[in-house]
C-alpha distance (Angstrom), angle and dihedral (degrees) to the residues before:
residue distance angle dihedral
X1 . . .
X2 3.79 . .
X3 3.80 117.8 .
X4 3.79 132.3 -171.6
X5 3.81 114.9 -146.0
X6 3.82 111.5 -160.2
X7 3.79 106.2 -168.9
X8 3.82 131.8 132.6
X9 3.82 95.1 -160.6
X10 3.80 99.5 93.3
X11 3.80 95.9 -157.8
X12 3.81 93.4 52.1
X13 3.82 93.0 42.1
X14 3.81 91.0 52.0
X15 3.81 91.9 47.2
X16 3.81 91.8 50.7
X17 3.81 93.8 46.5
X18 3.80 93.5 49.8
X19 3.80 92.4 44.2
X20 3.79 92.5 50.7
X21 3.79 91.3 47.4
X22 3.80 89.9 53.2
X23 3.81 86.8 55.0
X24 3.82 89.3 56.4
X25 3.81 98.0 -102.1
X26 3.79 127.4 126.9
X27 3.81 110.1 -124.1
X28 3.80 131.3 -166.4
X29 3.81 123.3 -170.9
X30 3.81 129.2 -143.8
X31 3.80 119.4 -171.7
X32 3.80 98.5 -160.8
X33 3.79 140.8 22.8
X34 3.80 96.9 -101.7
X35 3.81 92.4 52.1
X36 3.81 88.9 48.8
X37 3.80 92.6 55.2
X38 3.81 90.8 46.2
X39 3.82 91.1 54.2
X40 3.80 91.6 44.8
X41 3.79 88.3 54.0
X42 3.80 92.5 51.3
X43 3.80 105.2 37.7
X44 3.79 138.5 36.2
X45 3.80 115.9 -120.0
X46 3.79 131.7 -169.5
X47 3.81 94.5 -153.0
X48 3.82 139.8 6.5
X49 3.81 123.8 -147.4
X50 3.79 101.8 -159.4
X51 3.79 128.8 -169.9
X52 3.80 114.2 -151.7
X53 3.82 101.5 -145.8
X54 3.79 102.9 62.9
X55 3.81 135.6 150.0
X56 3.83 118.8 -103.0
X57 3.82 96.3 3.5
X58 3.78 126.3 24.7
X59 3.78 122.4 -125.1
X60 3.80 88.3 -111.1
X61 3.81 90.6 57.1
X62 3.81 91.7 46.0
X63 3.80 91.5 51.7
X64 3.81 93.0 47.0
X65 3.81 90.8 49.5
X66 3.81 91.3 49.1
X67 3.79 90.7 54.6
X68 3.81 91.7 43.7
X69 3.81 88.4 55.8
X70 3.78 90.2 50.8
X71 3.81 95.0 -110.4
X72 3.80 107.6 154.9
X73 3.80 95.2 -173.5
X74 3.84 110.1 139.8
X75 3.82 113.4 -106.1
X76 3.80 127.5 -156.8
X77 3.80 112.3 -170.2
X78 3.80 118.8 -143.2
X79 3.79 117.7 -159.3
X80 3.79 146.6 139.5
X81 3.81 90.0 -130.6
X82 3.79 109.9 106.3
X83 3.81 103.4 169.6
X84 3.80 114.5 122.3
X85 3.81 91.5 -123.7
X86 3.83 90.5 55.3
X87 3.80 92.2 50.7
X88 3.80 90.6 46.8
X89 3.81 91.6 49.2
X90 3.81 91.0 52.1
X91 3.79 93.4 50.3
X92 3.81 91.1 45.2
X93 3.80 89.1 52.6
X94 3.81 88.5 61.2
X95 3.80 105.4 -89.3
X96 3.81 118.7 146.7
X97 3.80 96.4 -151.0
X98 3.78 141.8 -0.8
X99 3.84 128.0 -138.0
X100 3.80 120.5 -172.2
X101 3.80 123.5 -142.9
X102 2.93 130.7 -82.0
X103 3.78 96.8 44.1
X104 3.80 136.1 158.1
X105 3.77 117.7 -110.2
X106 3.80 90.4 -129.1
X107 3.82 90.4 56.1
X108 3.79 89.8 50.6
X109 3.81 91.4 50.9
X110 3.80 90.0 50.8
X111 3.81 90.8 50.4
X112 3.80 90.1 49.2
X113 3.79 92.0 51.8
X114 3.80 90.7 48.8
X115 3.81 93.1 50.7
X116 3.80 92.5 47.8
X117 3.82 90.8 51.2
X118 3.78 93.8 55.5
X119 3.81 116.0 110.4
X120 3.76 119.6 -119.2
X121 3.74 141.7 94.0
X122 3.79 111.4 -44.3
X123 3.75 130.2 166.8
X124 3.76 116.2 -98.9
X125 3.78 115.6 -101.6
X126 3.81 91.4 -138.8
X127 3.80 117.1 87.7
X128 3.80 118.6 -163.9
X129 3.79 129.1 -165.1
X130 3.78 114.7 171.9
X131 3.81 108.7 -54.3
X132 3.83 92.0 -13.6
X133 3.79 123.7 95.0
X134 3.80 128.2 177.5
X135 3.80 126.4 -174.8
X136 3.80 110.3 -151.8
X137 3.79 93.0 -161.2
X138 3.80 100.7 49.2
X139 3.85 94.0 26.0
X140 3.81 87.7 -133.0
X141 3.80 118.6 152.3
X142 3.80 125.5 -160.8
X143 3.78 137.2 -173.9
X144 3.80 112.3 -158.2
X145 3.83 86.9 -16.4
X146 3.81 90.9 -55.0
X147 3.84 110.9 127.3
X148 3.80 116.7 -120.5
X149 3.81 120.3 -156.7
X150 3.81 109.4 -135.8
X151 3.78 134.3 -179.1
X152 3.81 118.5 -121.5
X153 3.82 92.4 -99.1
X154 3.81 92.8 46.2
X155 3.79 89.5 49.7
X156 3.81 92.0 51.2
X157 3.80 90.7 47.0
X158 3.79 93.5 51.4
X159 3.82 91.2 45.9
X160 3.79 92.2 54.0
X161 3.81 92.0 49.7
X162 3.80 98.4 42.0
X163 3.81 91.5 50.5
X164 3.81 88.9 57.5
X165 3.83 107.1 40.1
X166 3.78 114.0 -176.6
X167 3.80 92.5 11.1
X168 3.81 123.8 112.5
X169 3.81 110.6 -121.0
X170 3.79 111.3 -159.5
X171 3.77 121.8 -127.6
X172 3.80 89.8 -120.0
X173 3.80 92.5 55.6
X174 3.79 92.2 46.8
X175 3.79 91.4 50.3
X176 3.80 90.8 49.1
X177 3.81 90.5 50.7
X178 3.80 95.5 46.2
X179 3.80 98.8 40.2
X180 3.83 103.8 20.1
X181 3.80 88.8 -119.0
X182 3.80 91.8 -58.9
X183 3.78 124.2 162.2
X184 3.82 91.8 -111.7
X185 3.81 90.5 69.9
X186 3.80 117.5 103.1
X187 3.78 136.0 156.2
X188 3.80 91.0 -115.5
X189 3.80 91.6 53.8
X190 3.80 90.1 47.9
X191 3.81 90.8 51.4
X192 3.81 89.8 52.8
X193 3.81 90.5 55.1
X194 3.82 92.0 46.2
X195 3.81 90.3 51.0
X196 3.81 91.3 48.8
X197 3.82 92.3 48.1
X198 3.79 91.8 49.9
X199 3.79 90.7 51.0
X200 3.80 91.1 54.3
X201 3.81 93.6 47.2
X202 3.80 91.0 61.5
X203 3.81 112.5 -175.0
X204 3.82 90.3 11.6
X205 3.82 92.9 56.6
X206 3.80 91.2 101.4
X207 3.80 89.9 65.3
X208 3.82 88.0 77.2
X209 3.78 102.6 76.2
X210 3.80 124.7 -167.4
X211 3.80 111.7 -134.9
X212 3.78 103.7 -156.9
X213 3.79 114.5 -121.1
X214 3.81 93.4 4.7
X215 3.78 118.0 53.6
X216 3.80 138.8 -99.2
X217 3.77 138.5 -40.0
X218 3.78 133.0 -164.3
X219 3.78 110.3 -134.0
X220 3.77 113.1 -130.2
X221 3.79 91.6 -139.0
X222 3.77 139.5 9.5
X223 3.76 139.4 58.8
X224 3.77 133.4 -117.6
X225 3.78 103.2 -27.4
X226 3.78 100.1 138.8
């Protein structure tokens, strides 16, 4: 599961990201409302943890804009505001649940599970581009319905590309996504993972295109025509 944490308190945002990663989820962090909307426009998330008091755009505005765009991603609002009118305003803005600060991480996990169990129209967790398919929940990749066994880094790399077909993803962004900006990231290491992923994709390897001087792009159609 991929989760977007929208929180401007760095300590809390870091705690949430690390806790979610320990639970096996991928977690991105946005520090303000504008960054949150930019990430929501670029990647597909299963859940958004959204603070209300944010720089640039409030959590209320972010949630309203998500719903205006037709994004059905579940939203749990996180805030210190406990007045009934504040809770009502958050739910009316399109939130699925509301957790007041301070909260226990275990309570938050329980709320997340409850929201994800609710019936209703949700986006599929499987993304398909041409012969490629990637399930964000199971992390399973397929080429022409044939399962492909990927490492964790290869899986994250494919996810980033398949969520943005036709768009150039810079090396810097890919390294940040795969290594959370850690010191172990390098362009040479990234190239090794790209090469390994291509080898496993077989006839569909040519869909991963190198854009010289920038990064990589997943072709929306076509096989190995490099």
